[in-house]
N, CA, C and O atoms as a Tinker XYZ file with bonds, in Angstrom:
   484  protein
     1  N     62.143000  115.760000   92.497000    73     2
     2  CA    63.135000  115.989000   91.642000    64     1     3
     3  C     63.926000  114.507000   91.191000    63     2     4     5
     4  O     64.791000  114.390000   92.059000    81     3
     5  N     64.015000  113.632000   90.498000    73     3     6
     6  CA    64.567000  112.241000   90.193000    64     5     7
     7  C     66.318000  112.733000   89.999000    63     6     8     9
     8  O     66.918000  113.420000   89.172000    81     7
     9  N     66.626000  112.139000   90.966000    73     7    10
    10  CA    68.572000  112.549000   90.618000    64     9    11
    11  C     68.395000  111.376000   89.365000    63    10    12    13
    12  O     67.352000  110.838000   88.991000    81    11
    13  N     69.988000  111.153000   88.788000    73    11    14
    14  CA    70.083000  110.262000   88.118000    64    13    15
    15  C     71.609000  110.173000   88.180000    63    14    16    17
    16  O     72.249000  111.223000   88.221000    81    15
    17  N     72.267000  108.932000   88.190000    73    15    18
    18  CA    73.568000  108.354000   88.532000    64    17    19
    19  C     74.495000  107.657000   87.279000    63    18    20    21
    20  O     74.204000  106.921000   86.336000    81    19
    21  N     75.406000  108.101000   87.625000    73    19    22
    22  CA    76.640000  108.264000   86.009000    64    21    23
    23  C     77.156000  107.093000   86.248000    63    22    24    25
    24  O     78.108000  107.174000   87.024000    81    23
    25  N     76.781000  105.432000   85.697000    73    23    26
    26  CA    77.505000  104.474000   86.218000    64    25    27
    27  C     79.059000  104.123000   85.340000    63    26    28    29
    28  O     78.608000  103.563000   84.341000    81    27
    29  N     80.527000  104.139000   85.168000    73    27    30
    30  CA    81.549000  104.194000   85.398000    64    29    31
    31  C     82.108000  102.571000   85.241000    63    30    32    33
    32  O     82.036000  101.715000   86.124000    81    31
    33  N     82.428000  102.475000   84.479000    73    31    34
    34  CA    83.902000  101.034000   84.271000    64    33    35
    35  C     85.438000  101.437000   84.646000    63    34    36    37
    36  O     86.010000  102.523000   84.556000    81    35
    37  N     85.833000  100.343000   85.034000    73    35    38
    38  CA    86.805000  100.203000   85.418000    64    37    39
    39  C     87.892000  100.800000   84.766000    63    38    40    41
    40  O     88.981000  100.740000   85.337000    81    39
    41  N     87.810000  101.388000   83.636000    73    39    42
    42  CA    88.691000  102.329000   82.797000    64    41    43
    43  C     88.393000  103.493000   83.383000    63    42    44    45
    44  O     89.276000  104.267000   83.753000    81    43
    45  N     86.884000  103.775000   83.549000    73    43    46
    46  CA    86.387000  105.428000   83.672000    64    45    47
    47  C     87.294000  105.653000   85.184000    63    46    48    49
    48  O     87.460000  106.783000   85.644000    81    47
    49  N     87.715000  104.689000   85.706000    73    47    50
    50  CA    88.044000  104.555000   87.550000    64    49    51
    51  C     89.194000  104.821000   87.178000    63    50    52    53
    52  O     89.390000  106.016000   87.403000    81    51
    53  N     90.388000  104.176000   86.559000    73    51    54
    54  CA    91.305000  104.177000   86.257000    64    53    55
    55  C     91.665000  105.669000   85.123000    63    54    56    57
    56  O     92.847000  105.751000   84.789000    81    55
    57  N     91.135000  106.283000   84.817000    73    55    58
    58  CA    91.045000  107.614000   84.221000    64    57    59
    59  C     90.965000  109.057000   84.867000    63    58    60    61
    60  O     91.221000  110.220000   84.557000    81    59
    61  N     90.488000  108.364000   85.895000    73    59    62
    62  CA    90.103000  109.640000   87.410000    64    61    63
    63  C     91.312000  109.641000   88.363000    63    62    64    65
    64  O     91.693000  110.620000   89.005000    81    63
    65  N     91.945000  108.232000   88.373000    73    63    66
    66  CA    93.274000  108.032000   89.000000    64    65    67
    67  C     94.436000  108.703000   88.228000    63    66    68    69
    68  O     95.410000  109.400000   88.512000    81    67
    69  N     94.129000  108.408000   87.620000    73    67    70
    70  CA    95.058000  109.350000   86.367000    64    69    71
    71  C     95.538000  110.993000   86.231000    63    70    72    73
    72  O     96.557000  111.651000   86.022000    81    71
    73  N     93.854000  111.210000   86.539000    73    71    74
    74  CA    93.991000  112.677000   86.501000    64    73    75
    75  C     94.359000  113.345000   87.780000    63    74    76    77
    76  O     94.522000  114.561000   87.879000    81    75
    77  N     94.486000  112.455000   88.796000    73    75    78
    78  CA    94.853000  112.683000   89.751000    64    77    79
    79  C     95.778000  112.547000   90.432000    63    78    80    81
    80  O     96.001000  112.968000   91.567000    81    79
    81  N     96.339000  111.971000   89.790000    73    79    82
    82  CA    98.150000  111.429000   90.104000    64    81    83
    83  C     98.717000  113.273000   89.387000    63    82    84    85
    84  O     99.507000  113.924000   90.070000    81    83
    85  N     98.127000  113.925000   87.882000    73    83    86
    86  CA    98.315000  114.819000   87.439000    64    85    87
    87  C     97.916000  115.571000   88.609000    63    86    88    89
    88  O     98.954000  115.800000   89.230000    81    87
    89  N     97.126000  115.966000   89.092000    73    87    90
    90  CA    96.757000  117.121000   89.593000    64    89    91
    91  C     98.364000  116.782000   90.887000    63    90    92    93
    92  O     99.228000  117.626000   91.123000    81    91
    93  N     98.334000  115.881000   91.269000    73    91    94
    94  CA    99.477000  115.838000   92.922000    64    93    95
    95  C    100.886000  116.178000   91.944000    63    94    96    97
    96  O    101.947000  116.038000   92.553000    81    95
    97  N    100.962000  116.493000   90.881000    73    95    98
    98  CA   102.143000  116.412000   90.628000    64    97    99
    99  C    102.317000  118.215000   90.116000    63    98   100   101
   100  O    103.238000  118.701000   89.460000    81    99
   101  N    101.323000  118.786000   90.576000    73    99   102
   102  CA   100.989000  120.395000   90.704000    64   101   103
   103  C    102.075000  120.569000   92.337000    63   102   104   105
   104  O    103.043000  121.321000   92.451000    81   103
   105  N    101.717000  119.959000   93.038000    73   103   106
   106  CA   102.532000  119.904000   94.619000    64   105   107
   107  C    104.298000  119.762000   94.292000    63   106   108   109
   108  O    105.202000  120.472000   94.731000    81   107
   109  N    104.348000  118.991000   93.688000    73   107   110
   110  CA   105.696000  118.461000   92.954000    64   109   111
   111  C    106.500000  119.333000   92.691000    63   110   112   113
   112  O    107.593000  119.474000   93.240000    81   111
   113  N    105.921000  120.187000   91.595000    73   111   114
   114  CA   106.819000  121.278000   91.014000    64   113   115
   115  C    106.514000  122.053000   91.986000    63   114   116   117
   116  O    107.556000  122.529000   92.435000    81   115
   117  N    105.217000  122.583000   92.781000    73   115   118
   118  CA   105.605000  123.653000   93.423000    64   117   119
   119  C    106.695000  123.782000   94.439000    63   118   120   121
   120  O    107.438000  124.756000   94.560000    81   119
   121  N    106.709000  122.218000   95.465000    73   119   122
   122  CA   107.764000  122.887000   96.525000    64   121   123
   123  C    109.426000  122.594000   95.154000    63   122   124   125
   124  O    110.431000  123.255000   95.416000    81   123
   125  N    109.461000  121.985000   94.341000    73   123   126
   126  CA   110.801000  121.691000   93.669000    64   125   127
   127  C    111.399000  123.315000   92.991000    63   126   128   129
   128  O    112.542000  123.676000   92.715000    81   127
   129  N    109.901000  124.130000   92.876000    73   127   130
   130  CA   110.695000  125.490000   92.515000    64   129   131
   131  C    111.024000  126.357000   93.872000    63   130   132   133
   132  O    111.478000  127.500000   93.841000    81   131
   133  N    110.756000  125.711000   94.924000    73   131   134
   134  CA   110.751000  126.781000   96.146000    64   133   135
   135  C    112.026000  125.291000   96.679000    63   134   136   137
   136  O    112.623000  125.611000   97.707000    81   135
   137  N    112.310000  124.322000   96.310000    73   135   138
   138  CA   113.236000  123.845000   97.090000    64   137   139
   139  C    114.931000  124.087000   96.833000    63   138   140   141
   140  O    115.501000  123.060000   96.463000    81   139
   141  N    115.798000  125.289000   96.977000    73   139   142
   142  CA   116.907000  125.452000   96.992000    64   141   143
   143  C    116.744000  126.201000   95.947000    63   142   144   145
   144  O    117.880000  126.429000   95.532000    81   143
   145  N    115.890000  126.777000   95.203000    73   143   146
   146  CA   116.176000  127.855000   93.641000    64   145   147
   147  C    115.793000  128.901000   94.434000    63   146   148   149
   148  O    114.817000  128.962000   95.182000    81   147
   149  N    117.022000  130.096000   94.114000    73   147   150
   150  CA   116.079000  131.442000   94.124000    64   149   151
   151  C    115.148000  131.926000   93.057000    63   150   152   153
   152  O    115.148000  131.748000   91.839000    81   151
   153  N    114.240000  132.685000   93.971000    73   151   154
   154  CA   113.222000  133.303000   94.244000    64   153   155
   155  C    113.777000  133.412000   92.285000    63   154   156   157
   156  O    114.898000  133.047000   91.929000    81   155
   157  N    112.635000  134.016000   91.218000    73   155   158
   158  CA   112.792000  133.932000   89.933000    64   157   159
   159  C    114.022000  133.123000   89.290000    63   158   160   161
   160  O    113.999000  133.153000   88.059000    81   159
   161  N    114.539000  132.777000   89.561000    73   159   162
   162  CA   115.903000  132.192000   88.961000    64   161   163
   163  C    115.180000  131.529000   88.238000    63   162   164   165
   164  O    114.034000  131.195000   88.538000    81   163
   165  N    116.016000  131.129000   86.717000    73   163   166
   166  CA   115.617000  130.057000   85.482000    64   165   167
   167  C    114.937000  129.116000   86.144000    63   166   168   169
   168  O    113.726000  129.288000   86.001000    81   167
   169  N    115.268000  127.976000   86.965000    73   167   170
   170  CA   115.024000  127.043000   87.933000    64   169   171
   171  C    113.225000  127.345000   88.539000    63   170   172   173
   172  O    112.217000  126.677000   88.304000    81   171
   173  N    113.363000  128.374000   89.214000    73   171   174
   174  CA   112.340000  128.565000   89.805000    64   173   175
   175  C    111.305000  129.141000   88.748000    63   174   176   177
   176  O    110.108000  128.883000   88.881000    81   175
   177  N    111.701000  129.811000   87.846000    73   175   178
   178  CA   110.408000  129.902000   86.428000    64   177   179
   179  C    110.197000  128.785000   86.247000    63   178   180   181
   180  O    109.048000  128.488000   86.573000    81   179
   181  N    111.032000  127.617000   85.697000    73   179   182
   182  CA   110.472000  126.402000   85.042000    64   181   183
   183  C    109.906000  125.723000   86.082000    63   182   184   185
   184  O    108.889000  125.200000   85.624000    81   183
   185  N    109.992000  125.525000   86.931000    73   183   186
   186  CA   109.117000  124.898000   87.929000    64   185   187
   187  C    107.719000  125.274000   87.699000    63   186   188   189
   188  O    106.929000  124.509000   87.147000    81   187
   189  N    107.361000  126.611000   88.176000    73   187   190
   190  CA   106.451000  127.492000   88.474000    64   189   191
   191  C    105.784000  127.333000   86.686000    63   190   192   193
   192  O    104.864000  126.515000   86.700000    81   191
   193  N    105.951000  127.715000   85.721000    73   191   194
   194  CA   105.745000  126.975000   84.737000    64   193   195
   195  C    104.945000  125.851000   84.361000    63   194   196   197
   196  O    103.854000  125.835000   83.791000    81   195
   197  N    105.726000  124.831000   84.809000    73   195   198
   198  CA   105.868000  123.241000   84.754000    64   197   199
   199  C    104.342000  123.315000   85.237000    63   198   200   201
   200  O    103.461000  123.054000   84.418000    81   199
   201  N    103.894000  123.795000   87.041000    73   199   202
   202  CA   103.002000  123.708000   88.048000    64   201   203
   203  C    101.601000  124.450000   87.446000    63   202   204   205
   204  O    100.461000  123.998000   87.544000    81   203
   205  N    102.056000  125.856000   86.724000    73   203   206
   206  CA   100.654000  126.283000   86.651000    64   205   207
   207  C    100.060000  124.911000   84.872000    63   206   208   209
   208  O     98.919000  124.460000   84.777000    81   207
   209  N    101.185000  124.612000   83.832000    73   207   210
   210  CA   100.928000  123.782000   82.876000    64   209   211
   211  C    100.093000  122.715000   83.544000    63   210   212   213
   212  O     98.955000  122.471000   83.142000    81   211
   213  N    100.673000  122.045000   84.611000    73   211   214
   214  CA    99.716000  120.838000   84.981000    64   213   215
   215  C     98.439000  120.936000   85.778000    63   214   216   217
   216  O     97.646000  120.044000   86.083000    81   215
   217  N     98.421000  122.521000   86.106000    73   215   218
   218  CA    96.990000  122.897000   86.489000    64   217   219
   219  C     96.109000  122.683000   85.588000    63   218   220   221
   220  O     95.303000  121.765000   85.735000    81   219
   221  N     96.091000  123.603000   84.326000    73   219   222
   222  CA    95.822000  123.398000   83.004000    64   221   223
   223  C     95.159000  122.329000   82.806000    63   222   224   225
   224  O     93.961000  122.057000   82.722000    81   223
   225  N     96.589000  121.486000   82.711000    73   223   226
   226  CA    96.315000  120.190000   82.075000    64   225   227
   227  C     94.408000  119.328000   83.450000    63   226   228   229
   228  O     93.262000  118.878000   83.435000    81   227
   229  N     95.481000  119.689000   84.207000    73   227   230
   230  CA    94.254000  118.938000   85.076000    64   229   231
   231  C     92.717000  119.277000   85.125000    63   230   232   233
   232  O     91.748000  118.532000   85.274000    81   231
   233  N     92.838000  121.137000   84.887000    73   231   234
   234  CA    91.182000  121.411000   84.682000    64   233   235
   235  C     90.067000  120.588000   83.216000    63   234   236   237
   236  O     88.890000  120.324000   82.973000    81   235
   237  N     91.740000  120.454000   82.463000    73   235   238
   238  CA    90.644000  120.150000   81.420000    64   237   239
   239  C     90.453000  118.466000   81.312000    63   238   240   241
   240  O     89.817000  117.939000   80.399000    81   239
   241  N     91.203000  117.617000   82.549000    73   239   242
   242  CA    90.683000  116.792000   82.438000    64   241   243
   243  C     89.396000  116.334000   83.320000    63   242   244   245
   244  O     88.537000  115.463000   83.185000    81   243
   245  N     89.701000  117.443000   84.388000    73   243   246
   246  CA    88.705000  116.946000   85.096000    64   245   247
   247  C     87.341000  117.184000   84.670000    63   246   248   249
   248  O     86.443000  116.425000   85.036000    81   247
   249  N     87.049000  118.516000   83.674000    73   247   250
   250  CA    85.793000  118.388000   83.168000    64   249   251
   251  C     85.675000  117.122000   82.154000    63   250   252   253
   252  O     84.630000  117.080000   81.506000    81   251
   253  N     86.456000  116.268000   81.978000    73   251   254
   254  CA    85.957000  115.550000   81.433000    64   253   255
   255  C     86.080000  114.624000   82.360000    63   254   256   257
   256  O     85.209000  113.948000   81.812000    81   255
   257  N     86.503000  113.685000   83.682000    73   255   258
   258  CA    85.508000  113.479000   84.397000    64   257   259
   259  C     84.077000  113.486000   85.114000    63   258   260   261
   260  O     83.459000  112.618000   85.729000    81   259
   261  N     83.858000  114.545000   84.851000    73   259   262
   262  CA    82.639000  114.838000   85.799000    64   261   263
   263  C     81.382000  114.689000   84.550000    63   262   264   265
   264  O     80.269000  115.203000   84.664000    81   263
   265  N     81.731000  114.064000   83.637000    73   263   266
   266  CA    81.511000  114.151000   82.402000    64   265   267
   267  C     80.840000  112.291000   82.354000    63   266   268   269
   268  O     79.922000  111.847000   81.665000    81   267
   269  N     81.835000  111.474000   83.484000    73   267   270
   270  CA    81.746000  110.783000   83.533000    64   269   271
   271  C     81.330000  109.801000   84.763000    63   270   272   273
   272  O     81.078000  108.602000   84.876000    81   271
   273  N     81.392000  111.044000   85.710000    73   271   274
   274  CA    80.710000  110.233000   87.281000    64   273   275
   275  C     80.255000  111.430000   87.636000    63   274   276   277
   276  O     80.506000  112.431000   86.964000    81   275
   277  N     79.591000  111.457000   88.643000    73   275   278
   278  CA    78.652000  112.349000   89.590000    64   277   279
   279  C     79.590000  113.188000   90.231000    63   278   280   281
   280  O     80.707000  112.707000   90.421000    81   279
   281  N     79.320000  114.588000   90.682000    73   279   282
   282  CA    80.427000  115.210000   91.403000    64   281   283
   283  C     80.859000  114.773000   92.607000    63   282   284   285
   284  O     82.062000  115.017000   92.698000    81   283
   285  N     80.406000  114.203000   93.643000    73   283   286
   286  CA    79.927000  113.293000   94.826000    64   285   287
   287  C     81.700000  112.438000   94.963000    63   286   288   289
   288  O     82.608000  112.456000   95.795000    81   287
   289  N     81.447000  111.742000   93.577000    73   287   290
   290  CA    81.209000  110.554000   93.390000    64   289   291
   291  C     83.458000  111.029000   92.853000    63   290   292   293
   292  O     84.502000  110.752000   93.443000    81   291
   293  N     83.191000  111.738000   91.629000    73   291   294
   294  CA    84.742000  112.319000   91.584000    64   293   295
   295  C     85.300000  113.020000   92.873000    63   294   296   297
   296  O     86.412000  112.672000   93.270000    81   295
   297  N     84.630000  113.942000   93.522000    73   295   298
   298  CA    85.254000  114.726000   94.424000    64   297   299
   299  C     85.833000  113.764000   95.728000    63   298   300   301
   300  O     86.950000  114.010000   96.182000    81   299
   301  N     85.140000  112.840000   96.202000    73   299   302
   302  CA    85.662000  111.815000   96.666000    64   301   303
   303  C     87.058000  110.882000   96.430000    63   302   304   305
   304  O     87.934000  110.430000   97.168000    81   303
   305  N     86.800000  110.857000   95.161000    73   303   306
   306  CA    88.110000  110.104000   94.741000    64   305   307
   307  C     88.952000  110.767000   94.988000    63   306   308   309
   308  O     89.937000  110.255000   95.519000    81   307
   309  N     88.937000  112.134000   94.726000    73   307   310
   310  CA    90.215000  113.568000   94.600000    64   309   311
   311  C     91.005000  113.009000   95.950000    63   310   312   313
   312  O     92.191000  112.688000   96.026000    81   311
   313  N     89.859000  112.984000   97.130000    73   311   314
   314  CA    90.644000  113.074000   98.739000    64   313   315
   315  C     91.864000  111.384000   98.047000    63   314   316   317
   316  O     92.219000  110.805000   99.074000    81   315
   317  N     92.058000  111.138000   97.632000    73   315   318
   318  CA    93.714000  109.974000   97.396000    64   317   319
   319  C     94.414000  110.639000   96.491000    63   318   320   321
   320  O     95.242000  110.026000   95.817000    81   319
   321  N     94.209000  111.991000   96.316000    73   319   322
   322  CA    95.471000  112.285000   95.857000    64   321   323
   323  C     96.688000  112.473000   96.890000    63   322   324   325
   324  O     97.868000  112.785000   96.727000    81   323
   325  N     95.587000  112.017000   98.505000    73   323   326
   326  CA    96.736000  112.274000   99.755000    64   325   327
   327  C     97.658000  111.442000   99.675000    63   326   328   329
   328  O     98.837000  111.765000   99.821000    81   327
   329  N     97.269000  110.248000   99.432000    73   327   330
   330  CA    97.974000  109.154000   99.130000    64   329   331
   331  C     99.062000  109.234000   97.982000    63   330   332   333
   332  O    100.029000  108.473000   97.957000    81   331
   333  N     98.850000  110.122000   97.124000    73   331   334
   334  CA    99.768000  110.062000   95.368000    64   333   335
   335  C    100.543000  110.709000   96.137000    63   334   336   337
   336  O    101.714000  110.422000   95.889000    81   335
   337  N    100.361000  111.935000   97.493000    73   335   338
   338  CA   101.234000  113.234000   97.461000    64   337   339
   339  C    102.038000  112.353000   99.074000    63   338   340   341
   340  O    102.912000  112.770000   99.834000    81   339
   341  N    101.694000  111.778000   99.073000    73   339   342
   342  CA   102.958000  111.116000  100.345000    64   341   343
   343  C    103.751000  109.668000   99.555000    63   342   344   345
   344  O    104.701000  108.971000   99.912000    81   343
   345  N    103.024000  109.637000   98.575000    73   343   346
   346  CA   104.260000  108.468000   97.613000    64   345   347
   347  C    105.693000  109.633000   96.832000    63   346   348   349
   348  O    106.894000  109.396000   96.697000    81   347
   349  N    104.856000  110.901000   96.452000    73   347   350
   350  CA   105.671000  111.695000   95.877000    64   349   351
   351  C    106.894000  112.086000   96.432000    63   350   352   353
   352  O    108.014000  112.304000   95.968000    81   351
   353  N    106.169000  112.131000   98.030000    73   351   354
   354  CA   107.074000  112.741000   98.816000    64   353   355
   355  C    108.484000  111.888000   99.201000    63   354   356   357
   356  O    109.665000  112.180000   99.009000    81   355
   357  N    107.959000  110.909000   99.721000    73   355   358
   358  CA   108.816000  109.202000   99.868000    64   357   359
   359  C    109.741000  109.024000   98.322000    63   358   360   361
   360  O    110.967000  108.956000   98.405000    81   359
   361  N    109.252000  108.976000   97.329000    73   359   362
   362  CA   110.215000  108.913000   96.105000    64   361   363
   363  C    111.392000  109.450000   95.406000    63   362   364   365
   364  O    112.500000  109.092000   95.006000    81   363
   365  N    110.394000  110.785000   95.462000    73   363   366
   366  CA   111.142000  112.191000   94.568000    64   365   367
   367  C    112.123000  113.215000   95.626000    63   366   368   369
   368  O    112.994000  113.994000   95.241000    81   367
   369  N    111.668000  112.939000   97.174000    73   367   370
   370  CA   111.762000  114.173000   98.129000    64   369   371
   371  C    112.163000  113.315000   98.716000    63   370   372   373
   372  O    112.428000  114.114000   99.614000    81   371
   373  N    112.692000  111.826000   99.359000    73   371   374
   374  CA   113.160000  110.921000   99.968000    64   373   375
   375  C    112.200000  111.352000  101.651000    63   374   376   377
   376  O    112.821000  111.143000  102.693000    81   375
   377  N    111.040000  111.808000  101.726000    73   375   378
   378  CA   110.592000  112.284000  102.895000    64   377   379
   379  C    110.118000  110.772000  103.275000    63   378   380   381
   380  O    109.704000  109.788000  102.661000    81   379
   381  N    110.426000  111.154000  104.726000    73   379   382
   382  CA   109.755000  109.763000  105.472000    64   381   383
   383  C    108.702000  110.036000  106.112000    63   382   384   385
   384  O    108.373000  111.052000  106.723000    81   383
   385  N    107.994000  108.698000  105.872000    73   383   386
   386  CA   106.310000  108.958000  106.125000    64   385   387
   387  C    106.438000  108.023000  107.177000    63   386   388   389
   388  O    107.118000  107.016000  107.375000    81   387
   389  N    105.311000  108.858000  107.979000    73   387   390
   390  CA   104.895000  108.781000  109.041000    64   389   391
   391  C    103.678000  107.809000  110.144000    63   390   392   393
   392  O    102.519000  107.894000  109.739000    81   391
   393  N    103.843000  107.077000  111.239000    73   391   394
   394  CA   102.193000  107.199000  111.380000    64   393   395
   395  C    101.716000  107.776000  111.080000    63   394   396   397
   396  O    100.839000  107.533000  110.251000    81   395
   397  N    101.909000  108.684000  111.445000    73   395   398
   398  CA   100.601000  109.956000  111.719000    64   397   399
   399  C    100.239000  110.474000  110.410000    63   398   400   401
   400  O     99.127000  110.999000  110.347000    81   399
   401  N    101.013000  110.435000  109.246000    73   399   402
   402  CA   100.652000  110.943000  108.161000    64   401   403
   403  C    100.009000  110.006000  107.663000    63   402   404   405
   404  O     99.569000  110.325000  106.559000    81   403
   405  N     99.658000  108.635000  108.075000    73   403   406
   406  CA    99.559000  107.207000  106.995000    64   405   407
   407  C     98.013000  107.614000  108.027000    63   406   408   409
   408  O     97.039000  107.527000  107.280000    81   407
   409  N     97.694000  107.915000  109.120000    73   407   410
   410  CA    96.729000  108.040000  110.170000    64   409   411
   411  C     95.692000  109.346000  109.560000    63   410   412   413
   412  O     94.469000  109.440000  109.461000    81   411
   413  N     96.658000  110.132000  109.269000    73   411   414
   414  CA    95.867000  111.918000  108.557000    64   413   415
   415  C     95.076000  111.610000  107.347000    63   414   416   417
   416  O     93.905000  111.768000  107.002000    81   415
   417  N     96.191000  111.092000  106.813000    73   415   418
   418  CA    95.432000  110.472000  105.568000    64   417   419
   419  C     94.192000  109.590000  105.148000    63   418   420   421
   420  O     93.512000  109.742000  104.133000    81   419
   421  N     94.027000  108.601000  106.168000    73   419   422
   422  CA    92.881000  107.567000  106.210000    64   421   423
   423  C     91.768000  109.183000  107.188000    63   422   424   425
   424  O     90.701000  109.656000  106.797000    81   423
   425  N     92.390000  109.499000  108.144000    73   423   426
   426  CA    91.043000  110.143000  108.328000    64   425   427
   427  C     90.460000  111.173000  106.809000    63   426   428   429
   428  O     89.265000  111.231000  106.521000    81   427
   429  N     91.368000  111.782000  106.129000    73   427   430
   430  CA    90.957000  112.904000  105.402000    64   429   431
   431  C     89.688000  111.932000  104.337000    63   430   432   433
   432  O     88.576000  112.275000  103.934000    81   431
   433  N     90.519000  110.558000  104.142000    73   431   434
   434  CA    89.859000  109.700000  103.192000    64   433   435
   435  C     88.645000  109.310000  103.372000    63   434   436   437
   436  O     87.703000  109.405000  102.585000    81   435
   437  N     88.668000  108.835000  104.495000    73   435   438
   438  CA    87.047000  108.006000  105.717000    64   437   439
   439  C     86.366000  109.471000  105.792000    63   438   440   441
   440  O     85.176000  109.391000  105.488000    81   439
   441  N     86.781000  110.796000  106.112000    73   439   442
   442  CA    86.086000  111.821000  106.302000    64   441   443
   443  C     85.018000  112.129000  104.529000    63   442   444   445
   444  O     83.813000  112.231000  104.299000    81   443
   445  N     85.930000  112.164000  103.888000    73   443   446
   446  CA    85.427000  112.202000  102.188000    64   445   447
   447  C     84.663000  111.304000  102.059000    63   446   448   449
   448  O     83.524000  111.605000  101.703000    81   447
   449  N     84.922000  110.172000  102.245000    73   447   450
   450  CA    83.538000  108.869000  102.104000    64   449   451
   451  C     82.533000  109.408000  102.614000    63   450   452   453
   452  O     81.600000  109.796000  101.911000    81   451
   453  N     82.546000  109.546000  104.130000    73   451   454
   454  CA    81.639000  110.157000  104.789000    64   453   455
   455  C     80.913000  110.386000  104.429000    63   454   456   457
   456  O     79.954000  109.631000  104.269000    81   455
   457  N     80.974000  111.710000  104.057000    73   455   458
   458  CA    80.079000  112.883000  103.221000    64   457   459
   459  C     79.941000  112.782000  102.274000    63   458   460   461
   460  O     78.859000  113.211000  101.876000    81   459
   461  N     80.702000  112.283000  101.423000    73   459   462
   462  CA    79.977000  111.997000   99.757000    64   461   463
   463  C     78.940000  110.792000   99.925000    63   462   464   465
   464  O     77.896000  111.044000   99.324000    81   463
   465  N     78.932000  109.722000  100.485000    73   463   466
   466  CA    77.983000  108.686000  101.189000    64   465   467
   467  C     76.497000  108.765000  100.660000    63   466   468   469
   468  O     76.045000  109.735000  101.269000    81   467
   469  N     75.648000  108.342000   99.978000    73   467   470
   470  CA    74.543000  108.821000   99.736000    64   469   471
   471  C     73.655000  107.845000  100.943000    63   470   472   473
   472  O     73.839000  106.678000  101.291000    81   471
   473  N     72.860000  108.640000  101.294000    73   471   474
   474  CA    72.317000  107.566000  102.590000    64   473   475
   475  C     70.366000  108.387000  102.326000    63   474   476   477
   476  O     69.759000  109.451000  102.449000    81   475
   477  N     70.188000  107.116000  101.960000    73   475   478
   478  CA    68.770000  107.135000  101.555000    64   477   479
   479  C     67.902000  107.556000  102.893000    63   478   480   481
   480  O     68.412000  107.324000  103.989000    81   479
   481  N     66.278000  108.322000  102.807000    73   479   482
   482  CA    65.848000  108.492000  103.969000    64   481   483
   483  C     64.589000  107.817000  103.906000    63   482   484
   484  O     63.861000  107.775000  104.898000    81   483
């Protein structure tokens, strides 16, 4: 069976990264929900609703991305969410990015690239 490869331009790549950024905000809202808010308080519920809404938007956008990219390419790019998550941790929550965070992120991205690299035999 012959495989077809989808070709995507730079706009599609930017679109994919924006989708991944949207996805990372799920983690931001999840952390905000539990960060000093009492369980089932108004703020807790607001952040949980925002978290679920972000995941819904992400699911719809992800389906659009799969029309433009092969699954292995899209999923390999999804590993870049670790970078965006670190950015949000530093900017929004004033968390410190350590050398171990950077090394771990590099390993995740390298592993995703390795697993998703096309090798012809």
